N, CA, C and O atoms as CSV, one atom per row, in Angstrom:
chain,resi,resn,atom,element,x,y,z
A,1,MET,N,N,0.802,-1.518,-0.316
A,1,MET,CA,C,0.078,-0.244,0.059
A,1,MET,C,C,1.216,1.069,0.249
A,1,MET,O,O,2.287,1.063,0.856
A,2,HIS,N,N,0.396,2.432,-0.683
A,2,HIS,CA,C,1.321,2.983,-1.084
A,2,HIS,C,C,0.867,4.490,0.595
A,2,HIS,O,O,-0.283,4.462,1.033
A,3,ASN,N,N,1.592,5.234,1.041
A,3,ASN,CA,C,1.596,6.115,2.014
A,3,ASN,C,C,1.526,7.411,1.348
A,3,ASN,O,O,2.546,8.096,1.282
A,4,TYR,N,N,0.334,7.851,0.805
A,4,TYR,CA,C,0.398,9.081,-0.077
A,4,TYR,C,C,-0.856,10.120,0.973
A,4,TYR,O,O,-1.632,9.682,1.823
A,5,LYS,N,N,-0.663,11.607,0.508
A,5,LYS,CA,C,-1.792,12.257,0.853
A,5,LYS,C,C,-2.230,13.285,-0.472
A,5,LYS,O,O,-1.737,13.308,-1.599
A,6,ILE,N,N,-2.945,13.821,-0.105
A,6,ILE,CA,C,-3.973,15.278,-1.204
A,6,ILE,C,C,-4.083,15.989,0.136
A,6,ILE,O,O,-4.080,15.722,1.338
A,7,THR,N,N,-4.191,17.141,-0.772
A,7,THR,CA,C,-4.598,18.215,-0.285
A,7,THR,C,C,-5.990,18.647,-0.101
A,7,THR,O,O,-6.742,18.555,-1.072
A,8,TRP,N,N,-6.497,19.168,1.163
A,8,TRP,CA,C,-8.211,19.343,1.387
A,8,TRP,C,C,-8.812,19.737,0.238
A,8,TRP,O,O,-9.902,19.309,-0.143
A,9,ARG,N,N,-7.942,20.779,-0.501
A,9,ARG,CA,C,-8.342,21.542,-1.911
A,9,ARG,C,C,-9.069,20.224,-2.937
A,9,ARG,O,O,-10.184,20.065,-3.435
A,10,ALA,N,N,-7.546,19.274,-2.927
A,10,ALA,CA,C,-7.556,18.340,-4.112
A,10,ALA,C,C,-8.803,17.358,-3.492
A,10,ALA,O,O,-9.417,16.895,-4.453
A,11,ALA,N,N,-9.321,16.934,-2.332
A,11,ALA,CA,C,-10.347,16.432,-1.886
A,11,ALA,C,C,-11.525,16.718,-2.135
A,11,ALA,O,O,-12.376,15.869,-2.402
A,12,ARG,N,N,-11.747,18.025,-2.078
A,12,ARG,CA,C,-13.037,19.013,-2.336
A,12,ARG,C,C,-12.910,18.717,-4.092
A,12,ARG,O,O,-13.400,17.687,-4.555
A,13,VAL,N,N,-12.471,19.347,-4.650
A,13,VAL,CA,C,-12.189,19.289,-6.037
A,13,VAL,C,C,-12.488,17.653,-6.343
A,13,VAL,O,O,-13.526,17.658,-7.005
A,14,ASN,N,N,-12.139,16.554,-6.197
A,14,ASN,CA,C,-12.033,15.128,-6.520
A,14,ASN,C,C,-13.646,15.111,-6.306
A,14,ASN,O,O,-14.509,14.839,-7.141
A,15,ALA,N,N,-13.782,15.442,-5.094
A,15,ALA,CA,C,-15.465,15.253,-5.074
A,15,ALA,C,C,-16.583,15.900,-5.500
A,15,ALA,O,O,-17.716,15.620,-5.108
A,16,GLY,N,N,-16.163,17.256,-6.749
A,16,GLY,CA,C,-17.058,17.420,-6.928
A,16,GLY,C,C,-17.159,18.598,-6.647
A,16,GLY,O,O,-17.430,19.215,-7.677
A,17,TYR,N,N,-17.084,19.251,-5.788
A,17,TYR,CA,C,-17.731,20.269,-5.085
A,17,TYR,C,C,-16.903,22.047,-5.317
A,17,TYR,O,O,-15.757,22.287,-5.700
A,18,THR,N,N,-17.636,22.700,-5.049
A,18,THR,CA,C,-17.022,24.323,-5.514
A,18,THR,C,C,-16.743,24.742,-3.586
A,18,THR,O,O,-17.431,24.314,-2.659
A,19,LEU,N,N,-15.875,25.414,-3.514
A,19,LEU,CA,C,-16.459,26.356,-2.366
A,19,LEU,C,C,-17.028,26.970,-1.927
A,19,LEU,O,O,-16.790,27.273,-0.758
A,20,LYS,N,N,-18.142,27.524,-2.630
A,20,LYS,CA,C,-19.610,27.651,-2.534
A,20,LYS,C,C,-20.147,26.812,-1.934
A,20,LYS,O,O,-20.449,26.901,-0.744
A,21,GLN,N,N,-20.343,25.914,-2.612
A,21,GLN,CA,C,-21.409,24.683,-1.929
A,21,GLN,C,C,-20.811,23.491,-0.566
A,21,GLN,O,O,-21.426,22.607,0.030
A,22,ILE,N,N,-19.768,23.835,-0.482
A,22,ILE,CA,C,-19.233,23.739,0.567
A,22,ILE,C,C,-19.149,24.610,2.203
A,22,ILE,O,O,-19.284,24.241,3.369
A,23,SER,N,N,-18.904,25.707,1.636
A,23,SER,CA,C,-19.749,26.658,2.680
A,23,SER,C,C,-21.289,26.450,2.846
A,23,SER,O,O,-21.859,26.096,3.878
A,24,ASP,N,N,-21.796,26.705,1.760
A,24,ASP,CA,C,-23.186,26.308,2.039
A,24,ASP,C,C,-23.554,24.948,3.104
A,24,ASP,O,O,-24.481,25.002,3.912
A,25,ALA,N,N,-22.856,24.014,2.978
A,25,ALA,CA,C,-23.140,22.560,3.999
A,25,ALA,C,C,-22.746,22.690,4.805
A,25,ALA,O,O,-23.224,22.316,5.876
A,26,THR,N,N,-21.650,23.306,4.648
A,26,THR,CA,C,-20.752,23.261,6.609
A,26,THR,C,C,-21.315,24.530,7.378
A,26,THR,O,O,-21.408,24.437,8.602
A,27,GLY,N,N,-21.724,25.794,6.710
A,27,GLY,CA,C,-22.138,26.517,7.568
A,27,GLY,C,C,-21.439,27.926,7.894
A,27,GLY,O,O,-21.897,28.985,8.322
A,28,LYS,N,N,-19.707,27.383,7.396
A,28,LYS,CA,C,-18.685,28.209,7.487
A,28,LYS,C,C,-18.386,29.088,5.986
A,28,LYS,O,O,-18.237,28.571,4.879
A,29,HIS,N,N,-18.364,30.030,6.197
A,29,HIS,CA,C,-18.344,31.471,5.669
A,29,HIS,C,C,-17.223,30.505,4.446
A,29,HIS,O,O,-16.687,29.406,4.591
A,30,ILE,N,N,-17.191,31.557,3.177
A,30,ILE,CA,C,-16.122,30.660,2.509
A,30,ILE,C,C,-14.488,30.814,2.283
A,30,ILE,O,O,-13.510,30.195,1.865
A,31,ASP,N,N,-14.938,32.229,2.925
A,31,ASP,CA,C,-12.825,31.899,3.555
A,31,ASP,C,C,-12.223,31.572,4.068
A,31,ASP,O,O,-11.010,31.530,3.858
A,32,SER,N,N,-13.039,31.049,5.326
A,32,SER,CA,C,-12.986,30.287,6.090
A,32,SER,C,C,-12.633,29.022,5.522
A,32,SER,O,O,-11.432,28.763,5.602
A,33,ILE,N,N,-13.426,28.082,4.914
A,33,ILE,CA,C,-12.863,27.226,3.784
A,33,ILE,C,C,-11.518,27.108,2.972
A,33,ILE,O,O,-10.658,26.233,3.079
A,34,ARG,N,N,-11.546,28.222,2.117
A,34,ARG,CA,C,-10.114,28.497,1.531
A,34,ARG,C,C,-9.185,28.786,2.309
A,34,ARG,O,O,-8.102,28.848,1.726
A,35,ARG,N,N,-9.131,29.079,3.844
A,35,ARG,CA,C,-8.099,29.240,4.471
A,35,ARG,C,C,-8.003,27.988,4.990
A,35,ARG,O,O,-6.871,27.663,5.348
A,36,TYR,N,N,-8.880,27.193,5.131
A,36,TYR,CA,C,-8.647,26.181,5.894
A,36,TYR,C,C,-7.777,24.833,4.877
A,36,TYR,O,O,-6.951,23.952,5.113
A,37,GLU,N,N,-8.563,25.338,3.650
A,37,GLU,CA,C,-7.584,24.278,2.461
A,37,GLU,C,C,-5.785,24.949,2.179
A,37,GLU,O,O,-4.926,24.364,1.520
A,38,ARG,N,N,-5.643,26.069,2.774
A,38,ARG,CA,C,-4.301,26.536,2.405
A,38,ARG,C,C,-3.433,26.297,4.037
A,38,ARG,O,O,-2.244,26.583,4.175
A,39,ASP,N,N,-4.193,25.799,5.020
A,39,ASP,CA,C,-3.435,25.848,6.242
A,39,ASP,C,C,-4.555,24.964,6.712
A,39,ASP,O,O,-5.694,25.394,6.890
A,40,SER,N,N,-4.178,23.654,6.917
A,40,SER,CA,C,-5.237,22.888,7.763
A,40,SER,C,C,-4.845,22.641,9.220
A,40,SER,O,O,-5.576,21.942,9.922
A,41,SER,N,N,-3.374,23.353,9.857
A,41,SER,CA,C,-2.997,23.127,11.040
A,41,SER,C,C,-3.815,22.837,12.327
A,41,SER,O,O,-3.707,21.977,13.201
A,42,ASP,N,N,-4.669,23.862,12.126
A,42,ASP,CA,C,-5.616,24.337,13.293
A,42,ASP,C,C,-7.244,23.883,12.873
A,42,ASP,O,O,-8.044,24.082,13.787
A,43,ILE,N,N,-7.797,23.326,11.659
A,43,ILE,CA,C,-8.975,23.272,11.450
A,43,ILE,C,C,-9.832,22.623,12.908
A,43,ILE,O,O,-9.178,22.251,13.883
A,44,PRO,N,N,-11.101,22.568,12.887
A,44,PRO,CA,C,-11.718,22.460,14.149
A,44,PRO,C,C,-12.525,20.590,13.505
A,44,PRO,O,O,-13.196,20.282,12.520
A,45,TRP,N,N,-11.902,19.691,14.848
A,45,TRP,CA,C,-12.487,18.615,14.790
A,45,TRP,C,C,-13.597,18.486,13.544
A,45,TRP,O,O,-13.482,18.072,12.391
A,46,ASP,N,N,-14.767,19.052,14.330
A,46,ASP,CA,C,-16.080,18.492,13.650
A,46,ASP,C,C,-16.231,19.225,12.696
A,46,ASP,O,O,-17.405,19.197,12.327
A,47,LEU,N,N,-15.483,20.010,11.987
A,47,LEU,CA,C,-15.241,20.568,10.338
A,47,LEU,C,C,-14.791,19.287,9.921
A,47,LEU,O,O,-15.619,18.518,9.432
A,48,MET,N,N,-13.647,18.952,10.036
A,48,MET,CA,C,-12.769,17.907,9.474
A,48,MET,C,C,-13.512,16.688,9.455
A,48,MET,O,O,-13.400,15.983,8.452
A,49,ASN,N,N,-14.211,16.337,10.337
A,49,ASN,CA,C,-15.068,15.084,10.155
A,49,ASN,C,C,-16.151,15.279,9.470
A,49,ASN,O,O,-16.564,14.276,8.888
A,50,HIS,N,N,-16.891,16.460,9.312
A,50,HIS,CA,C,-17.999,16.723,8.179
A,50,HIS,C,C,-17.443,16.867,6.719
A,50,HIS,O,O,-17.991,16.348,5.746
A,51,LEU,N,N,-16.163,17.715,6.654
A,51,LEU,CA,C,-15.443,17.319,5.170
A,51,LEU,C,C,-15.038,15.698,4.520
A,51,LEU,O,O,-14.920,15.210,3.396
A,52,LEU,N,N,-14.932,15.295,5.723
A,52,LEU,CA,C,-14.501,14.000,5.323
A,52,LEU,C,C,-15.680,12.999,4.691
A,52,LEU,O,O,-15.744,12.236,3.727
A,53,GLU,N,N,-16.569,13.419,5.752
A,53,GLU,CA,C,-17.894,12.641,5.070
A,53,GLU,C,C,-18.348,13.103,3.822
A,53,GLU,O,O,-18.822,12.297,3.022
A,54,LEU,N,N,-18.242,14.573,3.495
A,54,LEU,CA,C,-18.679,15.245,2.625
A,54,LEU,C,C,-18.227,14.558,1.052
A,54,LEU,O,O,-18.858,14.113,0.094
A,55,TYR,N,N,-16.506,14.788,1.453
A,55,TYR,CA,C,-15.873,14.188,0.392
A,55,TYR,C,C,-15.390,12.623,-0.101
A,55,TYR,O,O,-14.630,12.213,-0.979
A,56,LYS,N,N,-16.366,11.879,1.091
A,56,LYS,CA,C,-16.083,10.574,0.896
A,56,LYS,C,C,-14.493,9.878,1.118
A,56,LYS,O,O,-14.085,9.027,0.327
A,57,VAL,N,N,-14.031,10.140,1.766
A,57,VAL,CA,C,-12.314,10.412,2.381
A,57,VAL,C,C,-12.251,10.050,3.569
A,57,VAL,O,O,-13.056,10.368,4.445
A,58,PRO,N,N,-10.728,8.947,3.774
A,58,PRO,CA,C,-10.742,8.578,4.905
A,58,PRO,C,C,-9.676,9.389,5.473
A,58,PRO,O,O,-8.804,9.730,4.674
A,59,SER,N,N,-9.551,9.786,6.728
A,59,SER,CA,C,-8.474,10.720,7.060
A,59,SER,C,C,-7.487,10.682,7.042
A,59,SER,O,O,-6.868,11.630,7.525
A,60,GLU,N,N,-6.688,9.416,6.401
A,60,GLU,CA,C,-5.553,9.102,6.515
A,60,GLU,C,C,-4.851,9.813,5.402
A,60,GLU,O,O,-3.654,10.103,5.379
A,61,LEU,N,N,-5.870,10.092,4.357
A,61,LEU,CA,C,-5.326,10.427,3.177
A,61,LEU,C,C,-5.592,11.775,2.752
A,61,LEU,O,O,-5.362,12.139,1.599
A,62,VAL,N,N,-6.142,12.651,3.777
A,62,VAL,CA,C,-5.999,14.080,3.424
A,62,VAL,C,C,-4.887,14.395,4.529
A,62,VAL,O,O,-4.508,13.760,5.513
A,63,TYR,N,N,-4.503,15.661,3.966
A,63,TYR,CA,C,-2.559,16.118,4.661
A,63,TYR,C,C,-3.174,17.089,5.958
A,63,TYR,O,O,-4.255,17.583,5.635
A,64,CYS,N,N,-2.926,17.303,6.732
A,64,CYS,CA,C,-3.216,18.251,7.795
A,64,CYS,C,C,-2.316,19.145,7.884
A,64,CYS,O,O,-1.232,18.599,8.089
A,65,GLY,N,N,-2.207,20.627,7.814
A,65,GLY,CA,C,-0.944,21.589,7.727
A,65,GLY,C,C,-0.760,22.005,6.595
A,65,GLY,O,O,-1.529,21.726,5.675
A,66,ILE,N,N,0.337,22.780,6.447
A,66,ILE,CA,C,0.134,24.378,5.227
A,66,ILE,C,C,0.348,23.200,3.797
A,66,ILE,O,O,1.061,22.229,3.544
A,67,GLU,N,N,-0.484,23.799,3.281
A,67,GLU,CA,C,-0.558,23.032,1.979
A,67,GLU,C,C,0.609,23.375,0.839
A,67,GLU,O,O,1.072,22.461,0.156
A,68,SER,N,N,0.943,24.411,0.720
A,68,SER,CA,C,2.054,24.830,0.045
A,68,SER,C,C,3.284,23.435,0.721
A,68,SER,O,O,3.824,22.769,-0.163
A,69,ASP,N,N,3.612,23.117,2.062
A,69,ASP,CA,C,4.676,22.324,2.427
A,69,ASP,C,C,4.363,21.063,1.808
A,69,ASP,O,O,5.269,20.736,1.041
A,70,LEU,N,N,3.340,20.165,1.857
A,70,LEU,CA,C,3.169,19.327,1.419
A,70,LEU,C,C,3.272,19.557,-0.490
A,70,LEU,O,O,3.869,18.655,-1.077
A,71,ILE,N,N,2.785,20.556,-1.234
A,71,ILE,CA,C,3.082,19.945,-2.454
A,71,ILE,C,C,4.986,20.184,-2.308
A,71,ILE,O,O,5.666,19.265,-2.766
A,72,GLY,N,N,5.507,21.041,-1.865
A,72,GLY,CA,C,7.249,21.135,-1.648
A,72,GLY,C,C,7.202,19.887,-1.775
A,72,GLY,O,O,7.429,19.527,-2.930
A,73,ILE,N,N,6.903,18.693,-0.717
A,73,ILE,CA,C,7.379,17.310,-0.335
A,73,ILE,C,C,7.302,16.762,-1.442
A,73,ILE,O,O,8.285,16.213,-1.941
A,74,ILE,N,N,5.924,16.812,-2.136
A,74,ILE,CA,C,5.410,16.126,-3.342
A,74,ILE,C,C,6.975,16.440,-4.186
A,74,ILE,O,O,7.922,15.654,-4.162
A,75,ARG,N,N,6.966,17.438,-4.728
A,75,ARG,CA,C,7.838,17.732,-5.604
A,75,ARG,C,C,9.075,17.643,-5.603
A,75,ARG,O,O,9.669,17.630,-6.681
A,76,LYS,N,N,9.872,17.547,-4.207
A,76,LYS,CA,C,11.252,16.734,-3.848
A,76,LYS,C,C,10.998,15.471,-3.741
A,76,LYS,O,O,11.911,14.840,-4.271
A,77,TYR,N,N,9.895,14.541,-3.147
A,77,TYR,CA,C,9.896,13.410,-3.740
A,77,TYR,C,C,9.940,12.779,-5.062
A,77,TYR,O,O,10.462,11.686,-5.283
A,78,ALA,N,N,9.318,13.588,-6.000
A,78,ALA,CA,C,8.879,13.589,-7.298
A,78,ALA,C,C,10.410,13.715,-8.149
A,78,ALA,O,O,10.763,13.214,-9.217
A,79,ASN,N,N,11.112,14.582,-7.205
A,79,ASN,CA,C,12.143,15.133,-8.514
A,79,ASN,C,C,11.963,16.170,-9.283
A,79,ASN,O,O,12.610,16.300,-10.322
A,80,ILE,N,N,11.104,17.009,-8.901
A,80,ILE,CA,C,10.681,17.938,-10.085
A,80,ILE,C,C,10.892,19.450,-9.585
A,80,ILE,O,O,10.943,19.559,-8.360
A,81,SER,N,N,11.017,20.582,-10.293
A,81,SER,CA,C,11.185,21.600,-9.274
A,81,SER,C,C,9.959,22.355,-10.407
A,81,SER,O,O,9.510,23.477,-10.172
């Protein structure tokens, strides 16, 4: 089994949702959703669980942290710049 992660933004897009749809579904402001996609280090547990249910992904698949950090790790691992 491969040990890889995806960003919250990728999870949302892969599930076919827009920021507006997620904002409406969670009752969170669209800017809050956008902020958590960029840095999910402090995402509330209840929101995280709601998003996991909406996106239909396991928690182990989604990266919690700064999105650009994960992108940097992926680039380094893939040896692309």
